[in-house]
C-alpha positions, 0 to 999 in steps of 0.5 A, spaced: 514 482 546 512 476 548 510 469 542 504 471 540 501 477 539 494 480 537 492 481 529 493 488 530 500 487 533 501 481 527 499 487 522 503 491 524 509 487 524 508 485 518 508 492 514 514 493 518 517 487 516 515 489 508 520 497 510 513 501 512 516 506 516 509 511 516 502 509 518 497 515 516 490 515 520 484 518 523 483 514 531 478 511 532 475 505 535 475 500 530 482 499 529 486 503 535 489 494 536 493 496 529 495 503 532 498 500 539 502 495 534 505 501 530 507 505 536 510 498 538 514 496 532 516 503 530 512 505 525 511 513 526 503 514 527 500 520 523 494 522 525 490 526 521 483 530 522 479 526 517 479 520 512 480 523 506 486 526 509 489 520 511 488 516 505 491 522 500 497 522 504 497 515 503 497 515 496 502 521 495 507 518 499 506 512 494 508 517 489 513 520 492 518 515 494 515 509 490 513 505 496 507 503 499 503 508 502 498 505 508 493 508 511 488 505 517 481 508 517 475 507 522 469 503 520 463 505 515 464 513 514 471 512 515 471 508 510 467 511 505 471 518 506 477 514 503 473 511 496 476 518 492 484 516 494 483 509 492 480 512 485 486 516 485 490 511 486 487 506 481 488 511 476 496 513 478 497 506 480 499 508 487 501 502 491 497 503 497 495 498 502 488 502 506 486 498 512 479 498 515 476 497 521 469 493 521 464 491 526 464 485 530 463 479 525 459 476 531 455 482 530 453 483 523 446 483 520 444 486 528 446 493 526 452 494 529 455 501 530 457 503 523 456 496 520 458 496 513 460 491 507 467 495 504 469 490 500 463 490 496 463 498 496 471 498 493 472 491 490 471 495 484 477 500 485 482 495 487 487 490 485 485 486 492 479 487 498 479 482 503 476 481 509 480 478 514 478 472 517 482 471 522 488 472 527 491 467 524 491 470 517 493 477 520 500 477 518 500 473 512 494 477 509 497 483 510 504 482 508 501 479 502 496 486 502 503 489 501 506 485 495 501 485 491 500 493 491 507 493 489 507 488 485 506 490 477 501 493 475 501 496 482 496 500 485 490 499 492 489 494 496 484 494 501 483 489 508 478 491 513 478 487 520 473 486 524 472 489 532 474 482 534 477 479 529 483 483 531 483 482 538 485 474 536 492 472 537 497 468 534 504 466 533 508 471 531 512 468 525 518 469 523 521 473 517 518 470 510 520 471 502 513 472 501 515 480 503 518 481 495 514 485 491 513 481 483 516 486 479 514 482 473 519 479 467 525 483 465 525 486 459 527 484 453 534 486 452 533 487 444 527 492 445 532 495 450 538 495 445 534 498 439 530 503 443 538 506 446 539 506 437 534 510 436 534 515 442 542 515 440 541 516 433 535 521 434 537 529 432 532 532 438 530 526 442 526 526 447 523 521 452 516 521 455 515 517 461 511 515 467 510 513 474 512 507 472 518 510 470 521 511 478 523 504 479 529 504 474 535 506 479 537 512 475 536 509 468 532 514 465 536 518 466 543 516 464 538 515 458 538 523 457 545 524 458 548 519 453 543 522 448 546 529 449 542 532 454 542 533 461 538 529 467 533 534 469 531 534 461 526 528 463 521 528 469 518 521 471 
């Protein structure tokens, strides 16, 4: 690989360095640069038959793996077909990163194929919704989008990429620390001790934990065992 790459390749590199292993998509003319980039960097491409399936597959992946699920969809109807999955991800705190193609910036306002202001459509359903303005922003913005989706409170992030921006190029950056998600402040140890004591002293303890409890490294299941129940008694 040369010392420079187009925006699609840079986005794919940011995904790879962030630990993304799968990209769900329905191939479209507005997004093929990111698909070639994903293939180059060893990201498995799952090509489905409808954008809704791609976006919901990413949301399901996030739920099952506790990783960021990523989908790429074409401009216009590709993005609007994904809106329900964004709403579900928002409601369920699922970390997903939806990448949309977009009409070339040079032709905005001229009735270009599938031209639409996607950000205005999805902004209320996401933690962040942006349009990539240049190839120089491709890597850092993609990396920050992954980080934002995984940072507490987890949720969906959207970025669209105009077709002409996809073909811009920039230098390949070194791996950087901003790929690490911000999981927020550590909980109060005294509060944890108090909760543990209440569970330990309860006659019939029960713990109701949401999806966010899945990032505890098995701590919740350990609590269940120490409190006298089996690990199967706890459901996330």
